[in-house]
C-alpha positions as protocol buffer text, in pm:
chain_id: "A"
residue {
  index: 1
  type: UNK
  ca { x: -3707 y: 1115 z: -1263 }
}
residue {
  index: 2
  type: UNK
  ca { x: -3607 y: 761 z: -1166 }
}
residue {
  index: 3
  type: UNK
  ca { x: -3253 y: 693 z: -1011 }
}
residue {
  index: 4
  type: UNK
  ca { x: -2939 y: 598 z: -1235 }
}
residue {
  index: 5
  type: UNK
  ca { x: -2774 y: 286 z: -1120 }
}
residue {
  index: 6
  type: UNK
  ca { x: -2395 y: 234 z: -1135 }
}
residue {
  index: 7
  type: UNK
  ca { x: -2230 y: 5 z: -1359 }
}
residue {
  index: 8
  type: UNK
  ca { x: -2127 y: -294 z: -1210 }
}
residue {
  index: 9
  type: UNK
  ca { x: -1723 y: -305 z: -1118 }
}
residue {
  index: 10
  type: UNK
  ca { x: -1527 y: -516 z: -1397 }
}
residue {
  index: 11
  type: UNK
  ca { x: -1440 y: -810 z: -1365 }
}
residue {
  index: 12
  type: UNK
  ca { x: -1122 y: -911 z: -1211 }
}
residue {
  index: 13
  type: UNK
  ca { x: -886 y: -1207 z: -1345 }
}
residue {
  index: 14
  type: UNK
  ca { x: -705 y: -1320 z: -1023 }
}
residue {
  index: 15
  type: UNK
  ca { x: -495 y: -1552 z: -1257 }
}
residue {
  index: 16
  type: UNK
  ca { x: -326 y: -1281 z: -1403 }
}
residue {
  index: 17
  type: UNK
  ca { x: -274 y: -1114 z: -1044 }
}
residue {
  index: 18
  type: UNK
  ca { x: 104 y: -1112 z: -944 }
}
residue {
  index: 19
  type: UNK
  ca { x: 196 y: -1003 z: -588 }
}
residue {
  index: 20
  type: UNK
  ca { x: 449 y: -791 z: -541 }
}
residue {
  index: 21
  type: UNK
  ca { x: 659 y: -825 z: -237 }
}
residue {
  index: 22
  type: UNK
  ca { x: 625 y: -500 z: -55 }
}
residue {
  index: 23
  type: UNK
  ca { x: 927 y: -268 z: 40 }
}
residue {
  index: 24
  type: UNK
  ca { x: 1031 y: 65 z: 87 }
}
residue {
  index: 25
  type: UNK
  ca { x: 1032 y: 187 z: -283 }
}
residue {
  index: 26
  type: UNK
  ca { x: 692 y: 61 z: -316 }
}
residue {
  index: 27
  type: UNK
  ca { x: 575 y: 284 z: -553 }
}
residue {
  index: 28
  type: UNK
  ca { x: 658 y: 576 z: -303 }
}
residue {
  index: 29
  type: UNK
  ca { x: 485 y: 408 z: -11 }
}
residue {
  index: 30
  type: UNK
  ca { x: 585 y: 232 z: 242 }
}
residue {
  index: 31
  type: UNK
  ca { x: 342 y: -71 z: 202 }
}
residue {
  index: 32
  type: UNK
  ca { x: 97 y: -241 z: -39 }
}
residue {
  index: 33
  type: UNK
  ca { x: -206 y: -337 z: 53 }
}
residue {
  index: 34
  type: UNK
  ca { x: -223 y: -433 z: 443 }
}
residue {
  index: 35
  type: UNK
  ca { x: 83 y: -592 z: 516 }
}
residue {
  index: 36
  type: UNK
  ca { x: 331 y: -453 z: 738 }
}
residue {
  index: 37
  type: UNK
  ca { x: 725 y: -454 z: 597 }
}
residue {
  index: 38
  type: UNK
  ca { x: 1029 y: -534 z: 795 }
}
residue {
  index: 39
  type: UNK
  ca { x: 1322 y: -300 z: 803 }
}
residue {
  index: 40
  type: UNK
  ca { x: 1623 y: -210 z: 1028 }
}
residue {
  index: 41
  type: UNK
  ca { x: 1699 y: 119 z: 1174 }
}
residue {
  index: 42
  type: UNK
  ca { x: 2045 y: 250 z: 1017 }
}
residue {
  index: 43
  type: UNK
  ca { x: 1982 y: 622 z: 1209 }
}
residue {
  index: 44
  type: UNK
  ca { x: 1753 y: 674 z: 1472 }
}
residue {
  index: 45
  type: UNK
  ca { x: 1603 y: 1033 z: 1551 }
}
residue {
  index: 46
  type: UNK
  ca { x: 1361 y: 1161 z: 1796 }
}
residue {
  index: 47
  type: UNK
  ca { x: 1051 y: 1113 z: 1574 }
}
residue {
  index: 48
  type: UNK
  ca { x: 1180 y: 913 z: 1311 }
}
residue {
  index: 49
  type: UNK
  ca { x: 1438 y: 699 z: 1191 }
}
residue {
  index: 50
  type: UNK
  ca { x: 1603 y: 589 z: 891 }
}
residue {
  index: 51
  type: UNK
  ca { x: 1524 y: 247 z: 788 }
}
residue {
  index: 52
  type: UNK
  ca { x: 1656 y: 20 z: 562 }
}
residue {
  index: 53
  type: UNK
  ca { x: 1435 y: -301 z: 387 }
}
residue {
  index: 54
  type: UNK
  ca { x: 1546 y: -623 z: 291 }
}
residue {
  index: 55
  type: UNK
  ca { x: 1606 y: -462 z: -78 }
}
residue {
  index: 56
  type: UNK
  ca { x: 1820 y: -222 z: 34 }
}
residue {
  index: 57
  type: UNK
  ca { x: 1555 y: 64 z: -74 }
}
residue {
  index: 58
  type: UNK
  ca { x: 1577 y: 335 z: 233 }
}
residue {
  index: 59
  type: UNK
  ca { x: 1259 y: 567 z: 394 }
}
residue {
  index: 60
  type: UNK
  ca { x: 1176 y: 738 z: 688 }
}
residue {
  index: 61
  type: UNK
  ca { x: 947 y: 540 z: 948 }
}
residue {
  index: 62
  type: UNK
  ca { x: 782 y: 738 z: 1226 }
}
residue {
  index: 63
  type: UNK
  ca { x: 893 y: 556 z: 1558 }
}
residue {
  index: 64
  type: UNK
  ca { x: 620 y: 734 z: 1814 }
}
residue {
  index: 65
  type: UNK
  ca { x: 398 y: 424 z: 1888 }
}
residue {
  index: 66
  type: UNK
  ca { x: 762 y: 207 z: 1938 }
}
residue {
  index: 67
  type: UNK
  ca { x: 964 y: 432 z: 2183 }
}
residue {
  index: 68
  type: UNK
  ca { x: 1289 y: 458 z: 2149 }
}
residue {
  index: 69
  type: UNK
  ca { x: 1520 y: 257 z: 1906 }
}
residue {
  index: 70
  type: UNK
  ca { x: 1885 y: 210 z: 1807 }
}
residue {
  index: 71
  type: UNK
  ca { x: 2096 y: 134 z: 1479 }
}
residue {
  index: 72
  type: UNK
  ca { x: 2039 y: -218 z: 1419 }
}
residue {
  index: 73
  type: UNK
  ca { x: 1673 y: -281 z: 1542 }
}
residue {
  index: 74
  type: UNK
  ca { x: 1457 y: -465 z: 1346 }
}
residue {
  index: 75
  type: UNK
  ca { x: 1073 y: -282 z: 1328 }
}
residue {
  index: 76
  type: UNK
  ca { x: 770 y: -362 z: 1120 }
}
residue {
  index: 77
  type: UNK
  ca { x: 647 y: -77 z: 928 }
}
residue {
  index: 78
  type: UNK
  ca { x: 309 y: -15 z: 805 }
}
residue {
  index: 79
  type: UNK
  ca { x: 192 y: 352 z: 612 }
}
residue {
  index: 80
  type: UNK
  ca { x: 502 y: 531 z: 740 }
}
residue {
  index: 81
  type: UNK
  ca { x: 492 y: 405 z: 1107 }
}
residue {
  index: 82
  type: UNK
  ca { x: 694 y: 208 z: 1297 }
}
residue {
  index: 83
  type: UNK
  ca { x: 386 y: -80 z: 1442 }
}
residue {
  index: 84
  type: UNK
  ca { x: 605 y: -307 z: 1631 }
}
residue {
  index: 85
  type: UNK
  ca { x: 998 y: -334 z: 1747 }
}
residue {
  index: 86
  type: UNK
  ca { x: 1057 y: -774 z: 1609 }
}
residue {
  index: 87
  type: UNK
  ca { x: 1316 y: -943 z: 1880 }
}
residue {
  index: 88
  type: UNK
  ca { x: 1646 y: -1013 z: 1750 }
}
residue {
  index: 89
  type: UNK
  ca { x: 1714 y: -1346 z: 1531 }
}
residue {
  index: 90
  type: UNK
  ca { x: 1807 y: -1618 z: 1797 }
}
């Protein structure tokens, strides 16, 4: 019996695609795609911090990769994990 072929994937109409801004409230996820979300630390713990994004959505973020943080610090978050501390705006 010959192997069956999978049907080709459906065509994607890129003109109909609307990009969505990433936030801490994106369908219960901290990111969409491969994009890091900038957030501000509200309350810091030992292993995680409560952060808020530019839309006011709040969520917990793991901070093991960036070291200790304090309220007011700015972080880049991907998949619920802080991956970088941002410098304070000058």
